[in-house]
N, CA, C and O atoms as a Maestro MAE file, in Angstrom:
{
 s_m_m2io_version
 :::
 2.0.0
}

f_m_ct {
 s_m_title
 :::
 protein
 m_atom[208] {
  # First column is atom index #
  i_m_mmod_type
  r_m_x_coord
  r_m_y_coord
  r_m_z_coord
  i_m_residue_number
  s_m_chain_name
  s_m_pdb_residue_name
  s_m_pdb_atom_name
  i_m_atomic_number
  :::
  1 25 -5.177 -13.982 7.909 1 A "PRO " " N  " 7
  2 3 -5.028 -13.047 6.770 1 A "PRO " " CA " 6
  3 2 -3.981 -13.537 5.792 1 A "PRO " " C  " 6
  4 15 -3.222 -14.431 6.166 1 A "PRO " " O  " 8
  5 25 -3.827 -12.829 4.084 2 A "ASP " " N  " 7
  6 3 -2.504 -13.167 3.659 2 A "ASP " " CA " 6
  7 2 -1.267 -12.536 3.543 2 A "ASP " " C  " 6
  8 15 -0.290 -12.833 2.855 2 A "ASP " " O  " 8
  9 25 -1.532 -11.263 4.624 3 A "GLY " " N  " 7
  10 3 -0.575 -10.015 4.235 3 A "GLY " " CA " 6
  11 2 -0.493 -9.196 3.145 3 A "GLY " " C  " 6
  12 15 0.496 -8.504 2.906 3 A "GLY " " O  " 8
  13 25 -1.823 -9.249 2.235 4 A "ARG " " N  " 7
  14 3 -1.823 -8.257 1.192 4 A "ARG " " CA " 6
  15 2 -1.989 -6.852 1.993 4 A "ARG " " C  " 6
  16 15 -2.107 -7.061 3.200 4 A "ARG " " O  " 8
  17 25 -2.023 -5.673 1.691 5 A "LEU " " N  " 7
  18 3 -2.437 -4.446 2.408 5 A "LEU " " CA " 6
  19 2 -3.532 -4.057 1.799 5 A "LEU " " C  " 6
  20 15 -3.857 -2.943 2.210 5 A "LEU " " O  " 8
  21 25 -4.367 -4.541 0.871 6 A "GLY " " N  " 7
  22 3 -5.667 -4.198 0.045 6 A "GLY " " CA " 6
  23 2 -5.328 -2.730 -0.652 6 A "GLY " " C  " 6
  24 15 -6.048 -1.765 -0.397 6 A "GLY " " O  " 8
  25 25 -4.356 -2.634 -1.419 7 A "VAL " " N  " 7
  26 3 -4.228 -0.993 -2.589 7 A "VAL " " CA " 6
  27 2 -4.125 -1.674 -4.033 7 A "VAL " " C  " 6
  28 15 -3.205 -2.116 -4.721 7 A "VAL " " O  " 8
  29 25 -5.481 -1.548 -4.155 8 A "ALA " " N  " 7
  30 3 -5.747 -1.997 -5.513 8 A "ALA " " CA " 6
  31 2 -6.020 -0.805 -6.710 8 A "ALA " " C  " 6
  32 15 -6.543 0.296 -6.540 8 A "ALA " " O  " 8
  33 25 -5.477 -1.411 -8.013 9 A "ALA " " N  " 7
  34 3 -5.400 -0.293 -8.910 9 A "ALA " " CA " 6
  35 2 -6.789 -0.286 -9.588 9 A "ALA " " C  " 6
  36 15 -7.436 -1.313 -9.795 9 A "ALA " " O  " 8
  37 25 -7.131 0.782 -9.868 10 A "GLY " " N  " 7
  38 3 -8.485 1.179 -10.563 10 A "GLY " " CA " 6
  39 2 -8.593 1.809 -11.624 10 A "GLY " " C  " 6
  40 15 -7.547 2.295 -12.055 10 A "GLY " " O  " 8
  41 25 -9.691 2.000 -12.310 11 A "GLY " " N  " 7
  42 3 -9.728 2.974 -13.599 11 A "GLY " " CA " 6
  43 2 -9.167 2.199 -14.982 11 A "GLY " " C  " 6
  44 15 -8.869 1.016 -15.139 11 A "GLY " " O  " 8
  45 25 -9.147 3.005 -15.654 12 A "GLY " " N  " 7
  46 3 -8.787 2.880 -16.967 12 A "GLY " " CA " 6
  47 2 -7.951 2.029 -17.251 12 A "GLY " " C  " 6
  48 15 -8.179 0.819 -17.228 12 A "GLY " " O  " 8
  49 25 -6.437 2.762 -17.681 13 A "GLY " " N  " 7
  50 3 -5.705 1.992 -18.400 13 A "GLY " " CA " 6
  51 2 -4.794 1.050 -17.565 13 A "GLY " " C  " 6
  52 15 -4.732 1.291 -16.359 13 A "GLY " " O  " 8
  53 25 -4.120 0.065 -18.032 14 A "GLY " " N  " 7
  54 3 -3.715 -1.098 -16.956 14 A "GLY " " CA " 6
  55 2 -3.199 -0.217 -15.730 14 A "GLY " " C  " 6
  56 15 -3.151 0.990 -15.494 14 A "GLY " " O  " 8
  57 25 -2.809 -1.467 -15.012 15 A "GLY " " N  " 7
  58 3 -2.717 -0.979 -13.673 15 A "GLY " " CA " 6
  59 2 -0.872 -1.107 -13.512 15 A "GLY " " C  " 6
  60 15 -0.101 -1.450 -14.409 15 A "GLY " " O  " 8
  61 25 -0.580 -0.790 -12.359 16 A "ALA " " N  " 7
  62 3 0.878 -0.591 -11.889 16 A "ALA " " CA " 6
  63 2 1.237 -1.445 -10.888 16 A "ALA " " C  " 6
  64 15 0.659 -1.469 -9.801 16 A "ALA " " O  " 8
  65 25 2.439 -2.367 -11.275 17 A "ARG " " N  " 7
  66 3 2.913 -3.180 -10.052 17 A "ARG " " CA " 6
  67 2 3.737 -2.305 -8.879 17 A "ARG " " C  " 6
  68 15 4.809 -1.801 -9.214 17 A "ARG " " O  " 8
  69 25 3.313 -2.142 -7.691 18 A "VAL " " N  " 7
  70 3 3.641 -1.352 -6.344 18 A "VAL " " CA " 6
  71 2 4.357 -2.546 -5.631 18 A "VAL " " C  " 6
  72 15 3.803 -3.612 -5.361 18 A "VAL " " O  " 8
  73 25 5.776 -2.204 -5.335 19 A "THR " " N  " 7
  74 3 6.285 -3.168 -4.406 19 A "THR " " CA " 6
  75 2 6.719 -2.518 -3.131 19 A "THR " " C  " 6
  76 15 7.176 -1.381 -3.248 19 A "THR " " O  " 8
  77 25 6.649 -3.088 -1.823 20 A "VAL " " N  " 7
  78 3 6.529 -2.406 -0.790 20 A "VAL " " CA " 6
  79 2 7.005 -3.031 0.309 20 A "VAL " " C  " 6
  80 15 6.318 -3.670 1.106 20 A "VAL " " O  " 8
  81 25 8.736 -2.769 0.389 21 A "ASN " " N  " 7
  82 3 9.358 -3.661 1.347 21 A "ASN " " CA " 6
  83 2 9.523 -3.011 2.612 21 A "ASN " " C  " 6
  84 15 10.121 -1.936 2.672 21 A "ASN " " O  " 8
  85 25 8.989 -3.631 3.747 22 A "ILE " " N  " 7
  86 3 8.862 -3.040 5.092 22 A "ILE " " CA " 6
  87 2 9.888 -4.184 5.891 22 A "ILE " " C  " 6
  88 15 9.959 -5.360 5.536 22 A "ILE " " O  " 8
  89 25 10.595 -3.648 6.938 23 A "THR " " N  " 7
  90 3 11.556 -4.469 7.785 23 A "THR " " CA " 6
  91 2 11.564 -3.897 8.916 23 A "THR " " C  " 6
  92 15 12.035 -2.792 9.184 23 A "THR " " O  " 8
  93 25 10.849 -4.911 9.863 24 A "THR " " N  " 7
  94 3 10.783 -4.233 11.448 24 A "THR " " CA " 6
  95 2 11.174 -4.767 12.299 24 A "THR " " C  " 6
  96 15 11.218 -5.968 12.035 24 A "THR " " O  " 8
  97 25 11.503 -4.557 13.224 25 A "PRO " " N  " 7
  98 3 11.516 -5.399 14.327 25 A "PRO " " CA " 6
  99 2 10.794 -5.759 15.488 25 A "PRO " " C  " 6
  100 15 11.100 -6.462 16.452 25 A "PRO " " O  " 8
  101 25 9.536 -4.986 15.127 26 A "ASP " " N  " 7
  102 3 8.386 -5.203 16.282 26 A "ASP " " CA " 6
  103 2 7.042 -5.652 15.180 26 A "ASP " " C  " 6
  104 15 6.090 -4.996 14.758 26 A "ASP " " O  " 8
  105 25 7.411 -6.860 14.991 27 A "ILE " " N  " 7
  106 3 5.925 -7.739 14.043 27 A "ILE " " CA " 6
  107 2 4.418 -6.855 14.468 27 A "ILE " " C  " 6
  108 15 3.576 -6.287 13.773 27 A "ILE " " O  " 8
  109 25 4.576 -7.077 16.049 28 A "THR " " N  " 7
  110 3 3.108 -6.845 16.626 28 A "THR " " CA " 6
  111 2 2.796 -5.802 16.252 28 A "THR " " C  " 6
  112 15 1.692 -5.777 15.708 28 A "THR " " O  " 8
  113 25 3.549 -4.486 16.337 29 A "GLY " " N  " 7
  114 3 3.445 -2.911 16.495 29 A "GLY " " CA " 6
  115 2 3.436 -3.031 14.758 29 A "GLY " " C  " 6
  116 15 2.554 -2.276 14.349 29 A "GLY " " O  " 8
  117 25 3.876 -3.476 14.031 30 A "PHE " " N  " 7
  118 3 3.688 -3.300 12.857 30 A "PHE " " CA " 6
  119 2 2.274 -4.140 12.549 30 A "PHE " " C  " 6
  120 15 1.854 -3.509 11.580 30 A "PHE " " O  " 8
  121 25 1.460 -5.018 12.764 31 A "GLN " " N  " 7
  122 3 0.564 -5.664 12.470 31 A "GLN " " CA " 6
  123 2 -0.720 -4.533 13.263 31 A "GLN " " C  " 6
  124 15 -1.813 -4.595 12.700 31 A "GLN " " O  " 8
  125 25 -0.663 -3.841 14.123 32 A "ARG " " N  " 7
  126 3 -1.349 -3.363 14.956 32 A "ARG " " CA " 6
  127 2 -1.557 -1.709 14.085 32 A "ARG " " C  " 6
  128 15 -2.561 -1.029 14.294 32 A "ARG " " O  " 8
  129 25 -0.369 -1.225 13.059 33 A "SER " " N  " 7
  130 3 -0.471 -0.437 12.146 33 A "SER " " CA " 6
  131 2 -0.640 -0.314 11.184 33 A "SER " " C  " 6
  132 15 -0.391 0.782 10.681 33 A "SER " " O  " 8
  133 25 -1.238 -1.539 10.276 34 A "ARG " " N  " 7
  134 3 -1.326 -2.087 9.096 34 A "ARG " " CA " 6
  135 2 -1.950 -1.082 8.422 34 A "ARG " " C  " 6
  136 15 -1.357 -0.407 7.580 34 A "ARG " " O  " 8
  137 25 -3.514 -0.862 8.822 35 A "GLY " " N  " 7
  138 3 -4.573 -0.044 8.580 35 A "GLY " " CA " 6
  139 2 -3.760 1.508 7.886 35 A "GLY " " C  " 6
  140 15 -4.036 2.041 6.811 35 A "GLY " " O  " 8
  141 25 -2.711 1.957 8.909 36 A "GLN " " N  " 7
  142 3 -2.239 3.109 8.615 36 A "GLN " " CA " 6
  143 2 -1.302 2.962 7.750 36 A "GLN " " C  " 6
  144 15 -1.447 3.804 6.864 36 A "GLN " " O  " 8
  145 25 -0.312 2.227 7.556 37 A "VAL " " N  " 7
  146 3 0.577 1.896 6.379 37 A "VAL " " CA " 6
  147 2 -0.250 1.958 5.076 37 A "VAL " " C  " 6
  148 15 -0.040 2.651 4.080 37 A "VAL " " O  " 8
  149 25 -1.519 0.823 5.382 38 A "ALA " " N  " 7
  150 3 -2.252 0.930 4.020 38 A "ALA " " CA " 6
  151 2 -2.964 1.827 3.312 38 A "ALA " " C  " 6
  152 15 -3.176 1.842 2.100 38 A "ALA " " O  " 8
  153 25 -3.383 2.706 4.299 39 A "ALA " " N  " 7
  154 3 -3.631 4.378 3.770 39 A "ALA " " CA " 6
  155 2 -2.520 5.347 3.208 39 A "ALA " " C  " 6
  156 15 -2.570 6.222 2.343 39 A "ALA " " O  " 8
  157 25 -1.369 4.822 4.109 40 A "GLN " " N  " 7
  158 3 -0.217 5.837 3.409 40 A "GLN " " CA " 6
  159 2 0.239 5.338 1.791 40 A "GLN " " C  " 6
  160 15 0.616 6.107 0.907 40 A "GLN " " O  " 8
  161 25 0.093 3.849 1.673 41 A "ILE " " N  " 7
  162 3 0.697 3.433 0.420 41 A "ILE " " CA " 6
  163 2 -0.546 4.005 -0.777 41 A "ILE " " C  " 6
  164 15 -0.284 4.512 -1.868 41 A "ILE " " O  " 8
  165 25 -1.916 3.754 -0.210 42 A "ALA " " N  " 7
  166 3 -3.191 4.195 -1.389 42 A "ALA " " CA " 6
  167 2 -2.935 6.008 -1.526 42 A "ALA " " C  " 6
  168 15 -3.224 6.681 -2.515 42 A "ALA " " O  " 8
  169 25 -2.362 6.481 -0.326 43 A "ARG " " N  " 7
  170 3 -2.135 7.827 -0.758 43 A "ARG " " CA " 6
  171 2 -0.855 7.951 -1.917 43 A "ARG " " C  " 6
  172 15 -0.853 8.609 -2.957 43 A "ARG " " O  " 8
  173 25 -0.092 7.330 -1.515 44 A "ALA " " N  " 7
  174 3 1.101 7.562 -2.514 44 A "ALA " " CA " 6
  175 2 0.675 7.288 -4.073 44 A "ALA " " C  " 6
  176 15 1.002 7.980 -5.038 44 A "ALA " " O  " 8
  177 25 -0.159 6.071 -4.079 45 A "VAL " " N  " 7
  178 3 -0.705 5.573 -5.570 45 A "VAL " " CA " 6
  179 2 -1.326 6.683 -6.173 45 A "VAL " " C  " 6
  180 15 -1.159 7.152 -7.299 45 A "VAL " " O  " 8
  181 25 -2.038 7.019 -5.293 46 A "ASP " " N  " 7
  182 3 -3.241 7.986 -5.823 46 A "ASP " " CA " 6
  183 2 -2.284 9.401 -6.229 46 A "ASP " " C  " 6
  184 15 -2.684 10.097 -7.161 46 A "ASP " " O  " 8
  185 25 -1.262 9.714 -5.636 47 A "ARG " " N  " 7
  186 3 -0.556 10.825 -5.858 47 A "ARG " " CA " 6
  187 2 0.175 10.744 -7.458 47 A "ARG " " C  " 6
  188 15 0.360 11.604 -8.319 47 A "ARG " " O  " 8
  189 25 0.457 9.394 -7.390 48 A "GLY " " N  " 7
  190 3 1.231 9.120 -8.523 48 A "GLY " " CA " 6
  191 2 0.180 9.065 -9.755 48 A "GLY " " C  " 6
  192 15 0.277 9.792 -10.743 48 A "GLY " " O  " 8
  193 25 -0.797 8.139 -9.566 49 A "ARG " " N  " 7
  194 3 -1.954 8.794 -10.620 49 A "ARG " " CA " 6
  195 2 -2.173 9.965 -11.420 49 A "ARG " " C  " 6
  196 15 -2.256 10.013 -12.647 49 A "ARG " " O  " 8
  197 25 -2.260 10.950 -10.550 50 A "ARG " " N  " 7
  198 3 -2.542 12.427 -10.593 50 A "ARG " " CA " 6
  199 2 -1.428 12.978 -11.604 50 A "ARG " " C  " 6
  200 15 -1.509 13.688 -12.607 50 A "ARG " " O  " 8
  201 25 -0.432 12.412 -10.988 51 A "ASP " " N  " 7
  202 3 1.036 13.334 -11.467 51 A "ASP " " CA " 6
  203 2 1.105 12.523 -12.735 51 A "ASP " " C  " 6
  204 15 2.193 12.836 -13.219 51 A "ASP " " O  " 8
  205 25 0.514 11.628 -13.549 52 A "ARG " " N  " 7
  206 3 0.849 11.327 -14.705 52 A "ARG " " CA " 6
  207 2 0.534 12.254 -15.878 52 A "ARG " " C  " 6
  208 15 0.872 11.942 -17.020 52 A "ARG " " O  " 8
  :::
 }
 m_bond[207] {
  # First column is bond index #
  i_m_from
  i_m_to
  i_m_order
  :::
  1 1 2 1
  2 2 3 1
  3 3 4 2
  4 3 5 1
  5 5 6 1
  6 6 7 1
  7 7 8 2
  8 7 9 1
  9 9 10 1
  10 10 11 1
  11 11 12 2
  12 11 13 1
  13 13 14 1
  14 14 15 1
  15 15 16 2
  16 15 17 1
  17 17 18 1
  18 18 19 1
  19 19 20 2
  20 19 21 1
  21 21 22 1
  22 22 23 1
  23 23 24 2
  24 23 25 1
  25 25 26 1
  26 26 27 1
  27 27 28 2
  28 27 29 1
  29 29 30 1
  30 30 31 1
  31 31 32 2
  32 31 33 1
  33 33 34 1
  34 34 35 1
  35 35 36 2
  36 35 37 1
  37 37 38 1
  38 38 39 1
  39 39 40 2
  40 39 41 1
  41 41 42 1
  42 42 43 1
  43 43 44 2
  44 43 45 1
  45 45 46 1
  46 46 47 1
  47 47 48 2
  48 47 49 1
  49 49 50 1
  50 50 51 1
  51 51 52 2
  52 51 53 1
  53 53 54 1
  54 54 55 1
  55 55 56 2
  56 55 57 1
  57 57 58 1
  58 58 59 1
  59 59 60 2
  60 59 61 1
  61 61 62 1
  62 62 63 1
  63 63 64 2
  64 63 65 1
  65 65 66 1
  66 66 67 1
  67 67 68 2
  68 67 69 1
  69 69 70 1
  70 70 71 1
  71 71 72 2
  72 71 73 1
  73 73 74 1
  74 74 75 1
  75 75 76 2
  76 75 77 1
  77 77 78 1
  78 78 79 1
  79 79 80 2
  80 79 81 1
  81 81 82 1
  82 82 83 1
  83 83 84 2
  84 83 85 1
  85 85 86 1
  86 86 87 1
  87 87 88 2
  88 87 89 1
  89 89 90 1
  90 90 91 1
  91 91 92 2
  92 91 93 1
  93 93 94 1
  94 94 95 1
  95 95 96 2
  96 95 97 1
  97 97 98 1
  98 98 99 1
  99 99 100 2
  100 99 101 1
  101 101 102 1
  102 102 103 1
  103 103 104 2
  104 103 105 1
  105 105 106 1
  106 106 107 1
  107 107 108 2
  108 107 109 1
  109 109 110 1
  110 110 111 1
  111 111 112 2
  112 111 113 1
  113 113 114 1
  114 114 115 1
  115 115 116 2
  116 115 117 1
  117 117 118 1
  118 118 119 1
  119 119 120 2
  120 119 121 1
  121 121 122 1
  122 122 123 1
  123 123 124 2
  124 123 125 1
  125 125 126 1
  126 126 127 1
  127 127 128 2
  128 127 129 1
  129 129 130 1
  130 130 131 1
  131 131 132 2
  132 131 133 1
  133 133 134 1
  134 134 135 1
  135 135 136 2
  136 135 137 1
  137 137 138 1
  138 138 139 1
  139 139 140 2
  140 139 141 1
  141 141 142 1
  142 142 143 1
  143 143 144 2
  144 143 145 1
  145 145 146 1
  146 146 147 1
  147 147 148 2
  148 147 149 1
  149 149 150 1
  150 150 151 1
  151 151 152 2
  152 151 153 1
  153 153 154 1
  154 154 155 1
  155 155 156 2
  156 155 157 1
  157 157 158 1
  158 158 159 1
  159 159 160 2
  160 159 161 1
  161 161 162 1
  162 162 163 1
  163 163 164 2
  164 163 165 1
  165 165 166 1
  166 166 167 1
  167 167 168 2
  168 167 169 1
  169 169 170 1
  170 170 171 1
  171 171 172 2
  172 171 173 1
  173 173 174 1
  174 174 175 1
  175 175 176 2
  176 175 177 1
  177 177 178 1
  178 178 179 1
  179 179 180 2
  180 179 181 1
  181 181 182 1
  182 182 183 1
  183 183 184 2
  184 183 185 1
  185 185 186 1
  186 186 187 1
  187 187 188 2
  188 187 189 1
  189 189 190 1
  190 190 191 1
  191 191 192 2
  192 191 193 1
  193 193 194 1
  194 194 195 1
  195 195 196 2
  196 195 197 1
  197 197 198 1
  198 198 199 1
  199 199 200 2
  200 199 201 1
  201 201 202 1
  202 202 203 1
  203 203 204 2
  204 203 205 1
  205 205 206 1
  206 206 207 1
  207 207 208 2
  :::
 }
}
């Protein structure tokens, strides 16, 4: 894997760059939670699109 979480901008007008910095003492636990983290980021991006 390349470390990306798979959150992509879709639809019409240009995309936005989203940077997420995560610091964790437990990389194994983080790797197990990647799907959950990606889902949370995707929901936040969707909320941002709706609020424009």
